[in-house]
C-alpha positions as CSV (number, residue, x, y, z in Angstrom):
1,M,116.2,109.8,95.2
2,L,116.3,106.9,92.9
3,Y,118.5,103.9,93.4
4,I,118.6,101.4,90.6
5,D,119.9,97.8,91.0
6,Y,120.8,98.0,94.7
7,K,120.5,94.6,96.3
8,F,119.2,94.1,99.8
9,E,118.0,91.4,102.1
10,M,115.0,91.6,104.5
11,A,114.9,89.4,107.5
12,E,113.3,89.5,111.0
13,A,116.4,91.3,112.3
14,G,116.2,94.1,109.7
15,L,117.1,95.3,106.3
16,T,120.6,94.9,104.9
17,F,122.0,96.5,101.7
18,T,124.2,93.8,100.2
19,D,126.0,95.5,97.4
20,I,129.8,95.8,97.3
21,G,132.1,98.1,95.5
22,T,134.1,96.5,92.6
23,T,137.0,97.7,90.5
24,L,134.7,98.4,87.6
25,E,132.0,100.0,89.8
26,P,133.7,101.4,92.9
27,D,130.7,103.6,93.8
28,R,128.2,100.7,93.8
29,L,128.3,100.4,97.6
30,L,125.7,102.7,99.2
31,K,127.7,104.7,101.7
32,I,126.1,106.4,104.7
33,E,128.1,109.6,104.2
34,N,126.2,110.0,100.9
35,T,122.9,110.0,102.7
36,P,121.2,112.4,105.1
37,F,121.5,109.7,107.8
38,R,124.1,109.0,110.5
39,I,125.1,105.8,112.4
40,G,122.8,105.5,115.4
41,D,119.7,107.0,113.7
42,T,116.6,105.0,114.5
43,F,113.6,104.3,112.2
44,V,110.0,103.0,112.5
45,L,108.6,100.9,109.7
46,T,105.3,102.3,108.5
47,Q,103.4,102.6,105.2
48,N,102.8,105.7,103.2
49,S,99.4,106.6,101.6
50,N,100.3,104.5,98.5
51,G,100.9,101.4,100.7
52,N,104.7,101.5,100.1
53,L,107.0,100.5,103.0
54,F,108.4,103.7,104.6
55,F,111.2,103.8,107.2
56,R,110.3,106.9,109.2
57,K,113.2,108.5,111.1
58,T,112.5,109.0,114.7
59,D,113.9,111.6,117.1
60,R,115.6,108.9,119.1
61,R,119.3,108.2,118.5
62,E,121.3,105.2,119.8
63,T,125.0,105.5,120.7
64,L,126.8,102.7,119.0
């Protein structure tokens, strides 16, 4: 999957996608229902063999 021009912020508390939908680009906002993930999924930050950041999904789920 390739996302071009999505904005995000990284802080000690986590990673936040900061894009918003607009009248001209209503689908600009990355929506969870368009991903294989669900609210409550948990991830562990790792690196892949190329050294890229990789958020590996765990088996654990949190109820929010």
